[in-house]
C-alpha positions as CSV (number, residue, x, y, z in Angstrom):
1,M,27.8,231.2,212.4
2,R,28.5,234.5,215.0
3,P,30.5,231.8,217.4
4,L,32.4,230.6,214.8
5,L,33.4,233.6,212.7
6,R,34.5,235.3,216.1
7,A,36.7,232.6,217.0
8,G,38.1,233.0,213.9
9,L,38.6,237.2,214.1
10,T,40.3,236.2,217.1
11,D,42.5,233.6,216.1
12,L,43.2,235.5,213.1
13,H,44.6,238.9,215.3
14,R,46.0,236.3,217.4
15,L,48.7,235.5,214.2
16,I,48.9,238.9,213.3
17,A,49.5,241.1,216.9
18,E,52.3,241.4,218.4
19,P,52.7,239.1,221.5
20,I,51.4,240.6,224.4
21,E,53.4,240.8,227.8
22,F,51.4,240.1,230.8
23,T,52.7,241.7,234.6
24,P,50.0,241.1,237.4
25,A,51.8,244.0,239.4
26,T,50.6,246.5,236.6
27,S,47.7,244.8,235.2
28,T,44.4,246.8,235.2
29,R,42.4,243.8,233.3
30,R,38.7,242.3,234.8
31,F,39.3,239.0,236.0
32,S,35.6,237.0,236.4
33,L,34.7,233.6,237.8
34,A,31.5,232.2,238.1
35,A,31.0,229.4,240.9
36,P,28.6,227.3,243.3
37,E,27.9,229.4,246.3
38,H,29.7,227.7,248.6
39,I,32.9,227.9,246.8
40,V,32.8,231.6,246.5
41,V,31.8,232.9,250.1
42,G,33.4,229.3,251.5
43,Q,37.6,228.9,250.2
44,L,37.5,231.6,248.1
45,S,37.3,234.1,250.5
46,D,39.6,232.4,252.5
47,V,42.6,233.0,249.4
48,L,41.4,235.5,247.4
49,P,42.8,238.7,249.2
50,G,46.7,236.9,248.6
51,L,45.6,237.1,244.6
52,I,44.0,240.4,245.0
53,A,47.3,241.6,246.9
54,E,49.7,240.4,243.5
55,A,47.2,242.2,241.1
56,P,46.4,244.9,243.2
57,K,45.2,247.3,240.3
58,A,43.3,244.3,238.2
59,R,39.2,243.7,239.1
60,F,38.1,240.4,240.5
61,E,34.3,240.0,239.7
62,L,33.3,236.8,240.9
63,S,29.4,235.4,240.9
64,S,27.2,232.7,241.3
65,V,26.8,229.7,238.3
66,L,24.0,231.1,236.1
67,A,22.1,228.9,233.2
68,A,24.0,231.4,230.7
69,L,27.3,229.8,230.9
70,P,27.6,228.8,227.3
71,E,26.9,232.0,226.5
72,L,28.9,234.3,229.0
73,L,32.1,232.4,228.0
74,D,31.2,232.8,224.3
75,S,31.0,236.5,224.3
76,G,34.2,236.6,226.7
77,S,31.9,238.0,229.3
78,L,33.0,235.4,231.3
79,D,36.5,234.5,232.0
80,L,35.9,231.0,233.9
81,A,33.3,229.1,235.0
82,L,33.8,226.4,237.9
83,T,30.8,223.9,237.7
84,T,29.9,220.3,240.2
85,L,27.0,218.3,239.9
86,Y,25.7,217.6,236.2
87,A,27.3,220.4,234.8
88,D,27.5,218.8,231.5
89,E,23.9,217.8,231.2
90,T,22.6,220.9,232.7
91,L,24.8,223.7,231.0
92,K,25.1,222.1,227.3
93,L,28.5,223.6,227.0
94,E,29.9,223.4,223.2
95,S,32.9,221.5,222.3
96,A,34.3,225.3,222.0
97,V,34.5,225.5,225.7
98,M,37.6,223.2,227.4
99,R,37.6,221.9,230.9
100,A,40.4,221.1,233.5
101,Q,39.1,218.6,236.9
102,L,40.2,220.5,239.6
103,F,39.0,219.0,242.8
104,A,37.2,216.3,244.0
105,E,35.8,216.0,247.4
106,R,32.9,213.3,249.3
107,F,29.6,214.1,250.2
108,V,29.1,213.9,254.2
109,C,25.2,214.7,255.9
110,I,25.1,217.6,258.0
111,G,23.0,218.4,260.4
112,R,22.8,221.3,263.6
113,R,25.9,220.3,266.3
114,D,23.1,218.9,268.8
115,H,21.0,216.7,266.2
116,P,20.0,213.4,267.7
117,L,20.3,211.6,264.5
118,L,24.4,212.4,264.4
119,K,25.1,212.3,268.1
120,H,26.5,208.9,267.7
121,G,28.9,209.6,264.9
122,H,27.4,207.9,262.2
123,I,23.5,207.4,260.6
124,D,21.1,204.4,260.0
125,L,19.6,203.7,256.7
126,A,16.3,203.7,258.1
127,D,17.2,207.1,259.6
128,F,18.6,208.6,257.1
129,L,15.6,207.8,254.9
130,S,13.1,208.7,257.2
131,A,14.3,212.2,258.6
132,P,13.2,215.4,256.8
133,Q,16.3,216.7,254.4
134,I,17.2,219.2,251.7
135,S,18.0,218.3,248.3
136,I,20.8,220.4,247.0
137,R,20.4,220.7,242.6
138,M,21.2,223.1,240.0
139,P,18.7,224.8,237.9
140,G,17.5,222.8,235.2
141,A,18.6,219.4,237.1
142,R,16.2,216.0,237.2
143,T,17.6,215.8,240.0
144,S,20.5,215.4,243.0
145,P,23.3,212.9,243.3
146,T,21.9,211.6,246.3
147,D,18.9,210.7,245.0
148,T,19.9,209.4,242.0
149,A,21.9,207.2,244.4
150,L,18.9,206.4,246.6
151,E,16.7,205.8,243.1
152,N,19.2,203.4,241.3
153,V,19.2,201.0,244.3
154,G,15.2,201.8,244.7
155,L,15.1,203.7,247.7
156,A,13.4,207.1,248.6
157,R,14.2,209.8,251.1
158,H,11.9,212.6,252.7
159,V,12.9,215.7,250.6
160,A,11.3,218.4,252.8
161,L,13.0,221.6,251.0
162,T,15.0,222.0,247.7
163,L,17.8,224.6,247.4
164,G,20.1,225.2,244.7
165,S,23.1,226.0,247.3
166,A,25.0,223.9,249.7
167,H,25.9,227.1,251.4
168,A,22.1,227.6,251.8
169,A,21.5,224.2,252.9
170,A,23.9,224.7,255.5
171,Q,22.6,228.1,257.3
172,Y,19.2,226.4,256.9
173,V,20.3,222.4,258.8
174,I,22.0,225.4,261.6
175,H,18.2,226.6,262.5
176,S,16.6,223.3,262.5
177,D,16.3,219.1,262.6
178,L,16.7,219.6,259.0
179,L,19.7,217.4,257.3
180,A,21.5,218.1,254.2
181,M,24.1,216.0,252.1
182,V,26.6,218.3,250.8
183,P,30.5,218.2,250.1
184,F,33.1,218.0,253.1
185,S,34.5,220.9,252.6
186,V,31.1,223.1,253.3
187,A,30.7,220.5,256.6
188,A,34.4,221.0,258.0
189,R,33.8,225.0,258.0
190,G,30.6,224.5,259.4
191,E,32.2,222.0,262.4
192,A,34.8,223.9,263.2
193,L,32.6,227.5,263.9
194,G,30.7,225.1,266.3
195,L,27.2,225.0,264.0
196,L,27.2,221.7,262.5
197,A,27.5,217.9,263.0
198,Y,28.4,215.3,260.1
199,V,29.1,212.0,259.5
200,D,29.4,209.3,256.6
201,P,26.1,208.8,254.6
202,P,24.8,204.7,254.9
203,I,24.9,204.3,251.1
204,E,27.8,205.0,248.9
205,L,27.8,208.4,246.5
206,P,30.2,209.4,243.3
207,P,32.6,212.0,244.6
208,V,31.7,216.1,243.8
209,T,33.8,216.9,241.3
210,G,34.8,220.5,240.5
211,I,35.1,221.5,236.9
212,L,36.7,224.4,235.7
213,W,35.6,225.5,232.1
214,W,36.7,228.3,229.9
215,H,36.6,229.2,225.9
216,N,39.7,227.7,223.5
217,R,39.8,231.0,222.3
218,L,41.6,232.4,225.2
219,H,43.8,229.7,226.1
220,S,47.2,230.3,224.8
221,D,46.0,234.3,226.1
222,P,48.6,235.3,228.9
223,A,46.5,236.9,231.3
224,H,43.5,234.1,231.3
225,R,46.4,232.0,231.5
226,W,47.8,233.3,234.5
227,W,43.7,233.6,236.5
228,R,43.0,229.9,235.4
229,E,46.8,228.1,237.1
230,K,46.0,230.6,239.9
231,V,41.9,229.5,240.5
232,G,43.1,225.8,240.1
233,R,45.8,226.5,242.7
234,L,43.7,228.3,244.9
235,L,41.2,226.1,245.1
236,Q,43.1,222.1,244.9
237,P,43.6,222.1,248.5
238,I,39.3,221.7,248.7
239,N,40.4,217.9,247.8
240,F,39.6,215.4,250.6
241,G,40.9,212.0,249.8
242,E,42.6,210.8,247.0
243,R,44.5,213.8,245.0
244,P,43.1,213.6,241.9
245,A,46.1,214.1,238.8
246,A,47.1,217.6,238.1
247,P,45.0,219.6,235.8
248,T,46.2,220.7,232.3
249,L,45.3,224.2,232.3
């Protein structure tokens, strides 16, 4: 009953309290976000400094996605959580947590920039299945999207290493003959740095979707609304291909 009681008391306080104004330039609030590592070190590192300049007295805290997300969101220790890949299945987020899809991007197959299997701009299915690869999956997930897609058609690839981060997988790939299936944004960043090559996979895969989560008791909080709307705008450019409908944040 504790979560229900906490939510009820918060709602009661909101009804009787004076309206709260929020001014980014003077706010000293702490804003927190848990997100996959490749988002924290990739897209957010490019754009968050501008947000820090907009709210110079606030404190921003970014961390990797944790298995304890439901508890952290419920307690108020965490403002927002961005997840990809089986979040509903592995995190078991409850109905009191709200969500919005921010982006969708395709998977691509990456290898080091001079990898012999990628030099022609594509990879054959037989080579793809036999090459040593990195499987990326969240803690608690039974498998990865790539392996699930292969299982559905009676195939399996050679998984040599399992990691929980697409960013980490890219680092391993740069210095080895390993291949990995990662979101396009990770591959594009590595290619721009002259470190990676990428090709479309020889199998059809569902897109990688980025889902933003927050507790419903903070939905109308002005500061929280500002933070989640900013995160949404910062991350929507990740989309590759057809852009989803604008999220309701």
